[in-house]
C-alpha positions in Angstrom: 22.2 -0.5 -48.9 19.3 -2.3 -50.3 15.7 -0.9 -50.1 14.9 -3.9 -47.8 17.6 -3.1 -45.4 16.7 0.6 -45.5 13.0 -0.3 -44.7 14.1 -2.7 -42.0 16.3 0.0 -40.2 13.4 2.4 -40.5 11.1 -0.1 -38.9 13.5 -0.6 -36.0 13.9 3.2 -35.6 10.1 3.6 -35.5 9.7 0.7 -32.9 12.4 2.3 -30.9 10.6 5.8 -31.0 7.3 4.2 -30.0 8.8 2.1 -27.2 10.8 4.9 -25.8 7.8 7.3 -25.6 5.6 4.6 -24.1 8.2 3.8 -21.5 8.7 7.4 -20.7 5.1 8.0 -20.3 4.6 5.0 -17.9 7.6 6.0 -15.8 6.6 9.7 -15.5 2.9 9.0 -15.1 3.5 6.7 -12.2 5.4 9.6 -10.3 3.1 12.6 -10.9 -0.3 13.7 -9.7 -3.0 12.0 -11.9 -4.3 15.7 -12.7 -1.2 16.1 -14.9 -1.6 12.7 -16.8 -3.4 14.1 -19.7 -0.9 16.9 -20.2 1.9 14.5 -19.9 0.3 12.3 -22.5 -0.2 15.2 -25.0 3.3 16.3 -24.4 5.0 12.9 -25.0 2.7 12.0 -28.0 3.6 15.4 -29.6 7.3 14.8 -29.0 6.9 11.2 -30.5 5.2 12.6 -33.6 7.9 15.2 -33.9 10.7 12.5 -33.9 8.7 10.5 -36.5 8.6 13.7 -38.6 12.4 13.9 -38.8 12.8 10.0 -39.2 10.4 9.8 -42.3 11.7 10.6 -45.8 8.5 10.6 -48.0 7.0 14.1 -48.3 3.3 13.0 -48.1 4.0 11.3 -44.7 6.1 14.3 -43.5 3.1 16.7 -44.3 0.8 14.5 -42.4 3.0 14.2 -39.3 3.6 18.0 -39.3 -0.2 18.5 -39.2 -0.5 16.0 -36.3 2.5 17.6 -34.6 1.0 21.0 -34.8 -2.4 19.7 -33.5 -0.5 17.9 -30.6 1.1 21.3 -29.8 -2.2 22.9 -29.6 -3.7 20.2 -27.5 -0.8 20.3 -25.1 -0.9 24.1 -24.8 -4.7 24.1 -24.3 -4.3 21.4 -21.7 -1.7 23.5 -20.0 -4.1 26.5 -20.0 -6.9 24.4 -18.6 -4.5 23.1 -15.9 -3.7 26.7 -15.0 -7.4 27.5 -14.7 -8.1 24.4 -12.7 -5.3 25.2 -10.2 -6.0 28.8 -10.0 -9.8 29.0 -9.9 -11.1 25.5 -9.2 -8.7 24.0 -6.6 -7.8 27.2 -4.9 -11.1 28.9 -5.2 -11.7 30.7 -1.8 -15.1 29.1 -1.2 -13.8 25.5 -1.8 -12.9 23.3 1.1 -9.4 23.2 2.3 -8.1 19.8 3.8 -5.1 19.2 6.0 -4.3 15.9 4.2 -3.5 14.8 0.8 -5.2 11.6 -0.4 -2.0 10.2 -1.8 -0.6 10.2 1.7 -3.0 7.4 2.8 -4.5 6.1 -0.4 -2.8 3.3 -2.4 -3.7 1.9 -5.7 -5.3 -1.7 -5.6 -5.6 -3.9 -8.6 -9.1 -5.3 -7.5 -10.7 -2.3 -5.6 -9.1 0.6 -7.6 -7.8 2.0 -4.5 -7.9 1.5 -0.7 -6.4 3.0 2.5 -3.0 2.3 3.7 -2.9 -0.2 6.5 -1.8 0.7 10.0 -2.1 4.5 9.4 -3.1 7.4 11.5 -4.4 10.5 9.5 -5.1 13.9 10.7 -8.3 15.1 9.0 -9.1 18.7 9.0 -11.6 20.5 6.6 -11.8 24.3 6.4 -14.2 26.4 4.3 -13.8 30.2 4.0 -11.7 30.2 7.2 -14.2 28.3 9.2 -13.2 24.9 10.5 -15.8 22.2 9.7 -14.0 19.4 11.4 -10.6 18.6 12.9 -10.2 14.9 13.7 -8.2 11.7 13.1 -8.8 8.5 11.0 -7.2 5.3 12.3 -6.7 2.4 10.0 -5.9 -1.1 11.3 -3.4 -3.6 9.9 -6.1 -4.8 7.5 -6.7 -1.2 6.1 -10.1 -0.9 7.6 -11.2 2.0 9.7 -10.6 1.2 13.3 -13.6 -0.2 15.0 -13.5 -1.6 18.6 -15.3 -5.0 18.7 -14.7 -8.5 19.9 -13.0 -10.8 17.3 -13.2 -14.0 19.3 -17.0 -14.3 19.4 -19.4 -16.5 17.6 -20.4 -14.0 14.8 -19.6 -10.8 13.0 -21.5 -7.8 11.4 -20.1 -6.2 8.3 -20.7 -2.6 7.0 -20.1 -1.5 3.5 -20.5 1.8 1.7 -18.9 5.2 1.0 -17.9 8.2 3.1 -21.1 8.0 5.1 -20.3 4.7 6.5 -16.6 5.4 6.7 -17.2 8.3 8.9 -16.3 11.4 7.0 -15.3 14.2 9.3 -15.7 12.0 12.5 -13.3 10.4 14.8 -13.2 6.7 15.0 -15.6 6.4 17.9 -18.4 8.2 16.2 -18.7 6.2 12.9 -21.8 4.1 12.5 -20.1 0.7 12.7 -18.4 1.9 16.0 -21.7 3.0 17.4 -23.4 -0.2 16.4 -20.7 -2.2 18.0 -21.1 0.0 21.2 -24.8 -0.5 21.3 -24.1 -4.3 21.4 -21.7 -3.6 24.3 -18.7 -4.6 22.0 -19.7 -8.2 22.4 -19.5 -9.1 18.7 -17.1 -8.4 15.8 -18.0 -5.4 13.8 -16.0 -4.6 10.6 -16.1 -1.3 8.6 -15.2 -2.0 4.9 -16.3 1.5 3.8 -14.0 4.2 2.4 -14.4 7.5 0.5 -15.9 7.1 -2.8 -16.7 3.5 -2.5 -19.9 2.0 -4.0 -21.7 -1.3 -4.3 -19.1 -2.4 -7.0 -16.3 -2.4 -4.3 -18.6 -4.5 -1.9 -19.2 -7.0 -4.6 -15.5 -7.2 -5.5 -14.6 -7.7 -1.8 -17.0 -10.7 -1.6 -15.8 -12.1 -4.9 -12.1 -12.1 -4.3 -12.3 -13.7 -0.8 -10.9 -10.8 1.2 -13.9 -11.2 3.6 -12.9 -14.8 4.2 -9.4 -13.7 5.1 -10.7 -11.5 7.9 -13.8 -13.3 9.1 -13.3 -16.9 10.4 -16.6 -17.0 12.4 -20.3 -16.8 11.3 -21.3 -13.6 9.4 -24.8 -12.6 10.9 -25.6 -9.6 8.8 -24.0 -7.5 6.0 -25.1 -3.9 6.0 -24.8 -1.6 3.0 -25.6 2.1 3.4 -26.7 3.6 0.0 -26.2 7.2 -1.0 -27.4 8.8 -4.2 -24.0 9.0 -5.9 -23.1 5.3 -5.2 -24.9 4.2 -8.3 -23.2 6.6 -10.6 -19.8 5.6 -9.1 -20.5 2.0 -9.9 -21.1 2.9 -13.5 -18.2 5.3 -13.8 -20.4 8.4 -14.6 -19.0 10.7 -11.9 -16.2 13.2 -12.3 -14.4 12.0 -9.2 -13.6 8.4 -7.9 -13.3 6.9 -11.5 -11.2 4.1 -10.1 -12.7 0.9 -9.0 -14.0 -2.5 -10.2 -15.8 -2.3 -13.5 -18.9 -4.4 -14.1 -21.1 -4.9 -17.2 -24.3 -6.8 -17.5 -24.4 -10.1 -19.5 -27.4 -12.3 -19.3 -28.7 -10.3 -16.3 -25.6 -10.8 -14.2 -22.7 -8.4 -13.4 -19.4 -9.5 -15.1 -16.1 -8.1 -13.8 -14.1 -6.6 -16.8 -11.2 -4.8 -15.0 -10.9 -1.2 -13.7 -13.2 1.6 -14.3 -10.4 3.6 -15.7 -9.7 1.1 -18.5 -11.6 0.2 -21.7 -12.8 -3.3 -20.5 -16.2 -4.2 -21.8 -16.4 -1.3 -24.1 -18.2 -3.2 -26.9 -20.8 -4.7 -24.6 -23.3 -1.8 -25.0 -23.6 1.8 -26.1 -23.6 2.8 -22.4 -20.5 0.8 -21.7 -18.8 2.3 -24.7 -19.5 5.7 -23.5 -18.3 4.9 -20.0 -15.0 3.5 -21.4 -14.4 6.6 -23.5 -15.1 8.9 -20.5 -12.8 6.9 -18.3 -10.0 7.4 -20.8 -10.6 11.1 -21.0 -11.5 12.0 -17.4 -8.0 13.1 -16.5 -7.9 15.9 -19.0 -8.8 19.2 -17.5 -9.5 20.5 -21.0 -12.0 17.7 -21.6 -13.6 18.2 -18.2 -14.0 21.9 -18.7 -15.5 21.7 -22.1 -17.6 18.5 -21.8 -19.0 18.7 -18.2 -20.1 15.0 -18.0 -23.8 15.5 -18.7 -24.3 11.6 -18.4 -24.6 12.1 -14.7 -27.9 13.9 -15.2 -29.2 12.1 -18.3 -32.2 10.0 -17.7 -31.0 7.4 -20.3 -27.8 6.7 -18.5 -29.5 6.9 -15.2 -32.0 4.2 -16.2 -29.2 2.0 -17.5 -27.4 2.7 -14.2 -30.3 1.4 -12.2 -30.1 -2.0 -14.2 -26.3 -2.2 -13.4 -26.6 -1.1 -9.8 -29.5 -3.5 -9.0 -27.7 -6.5 -10.6 -24.6 -5.7 -8.4 -26.7 -5.7 -5.3 -28.6 -8.8 -6.4 -25.3 -10.6 -7.1 -24.0 -9.5 -3.6 -27.1 -10.8 -1.9 -26.7 -14.2 -3.5 -23.1 -14.6 -2.5 -24.0 -13.3 1.1 -26.8 -15.8 1.4 -25.2 -18.9 -0.3 -21.6 -18.5 0.9 -22.2 -17.1 4.4 -25.8 -18.0 5.1 -26.1 -14.4 6.3 -28.7 -11.6 6.0 -28.2 -8.7 3.6 -29.7 -5.3 4.5 -29.5 -2.0 2.6 -29.9 1.4 4.5 -31.0 4.2 2.3 -29.4 7.4 3.4 -31.1 9.9 1.1 -34.1 9.4 -1.2 -34.5 10.6 -4.7 -36.5 9.5 -7.8 -33.5 7.4 -8.9 -32.6 5.9 -5.6 -36.3 5.1 -5.1 -36.4 3.2 -8.4 -33.4 1.3 -7.3 -34.8 0.4 -3.9 -38.3 -0.6 -5.5 -36.5 -3.1 -7.7 -34.4 -4.5 -4.8 -37.5 -4.9 -2.6 -39.2 -6.9 -5.4 -36.2 -9.1 -5.4 -36.5 -9.7 -1.7 -33.8 -7.5 -0.4 -34.5 -5.9 2.9 -34.2 -2.1 2.6 -34.6 0.4 5.4 -34.9 4.1 5.1 -32.9 6.1 7.7 -36.3 7.8 8.6 -37.4 4.4 10.0 -34.4 4.3 12.3 -34.2 7.9 13.6 -36.1 9.4 16.4 -37.3 12.4 14.3 -37.5 13.5 10.7 -34.2 13.9 9.0 -32.9 17.5 9.4 -29.8 19.5 9.9 -29.4 18.6 13.4 -28.2 15.1 12.1 -25.5 16.6 9.9 -21.9 18.0 10.8 -22.2 21.7 11.0 -21.5 23.2 7.5 -21.2 19.8 5.9 -23.5 17.1 4.3 -22.3 14.1 6.3 -24.0 12.5 9.2 -22.7 13.5 12.7 -22.5 11.4 15.9 -26.1 12.0 16.8 -27.3 10.6 13.5 -25.1 7.6 13.7 -26.0 6.9 17.4 -29.8 6.8 16.5 -29.3 4.8 13.3 -27.1 2.3 15.2 -29.5 2.0 18.1 -32.3 1.1 15.6 -30.3 -1.5 13.9 -29.0 -3.0 17.2 -32.5 -3.3 18.4 -33.7 -5.0 15.4 -30.8 -7.0 14.3 -28.2 -7.1 17.1 -28.0 -10.6 17.6 -26.6 -13.8 16.0 -28.9 -16.0 13.9 
């Protein structure tokens, strides 16, 4: 056999090994919990290196592959230990919440939004901490995968609500959410849609508006689009939180947010230092070993927080322009909790002509624990009723 044929056969063998390992990883990663994805990657990568070791004839290459294989075994074992620690002392810690539901039972992956609720689904939601029941309720999703909200779809205009768990109604029955209470204050005479979901941020709202999903659901005039802003929403949009790292990814170019794929991918990594860091973190976030050792300090780093302000304000500004130009509607942001970072964001948005309300302007008294679900940090029915009444009195009419 000629050296050329030998090299050709070895090339085919190498391609077969790489393809087999890649296909195996794709097949297995799609069927297991994402918490195991890093362990699976280390395991298959190490196996692939081990196969290369036996398929290579040169001693120098074999030595290098042996070192890499041993390193892979070390990473795989360390990730396994970190997983055991996570499962034993983090997930099953006695003081952590216990839920009656698994997110995978009513969350599905979405190419545009990262993830979304399953349509036409009824979910039993029960939360328990240290043996105490915090809430025990149900979430109902309609055929459009939106939280069920009673309203009138045949009238002349609609009101849309966007945001995360606060607007979605974490821990509350369908009738106690802010959009439902707003619709009730208007005697169910208008169409009210709740686009919020667990972990959503302004990036999901912008993507909803850009892909035309709003057009598919709303055929009449949109009067107002509300967004309820919580402190973590900005970090989620930048991919700087440990949770909710799926969703549309935006980078800033010429002052505008540009969609570059999913937050879990490397899109836009070369745009700036911040985008490069975010892309690297997205690739590593599934590793329990990395999470345990690294701790994601970006979430508290003022440099990244300032960069995050630039991103979030551009996303809100772009959303407002779409809402005004495409729907001739009003855009209003409701600030749930104030902080130095959120105040900076709101100041920029006010300067750009976006209407911002603090919840203190809508409640009958100062924000206190009476407005929270007992033992939790989410608004209760009382808070939503008062906020809804304040919004309905000011904006509960078609323009």
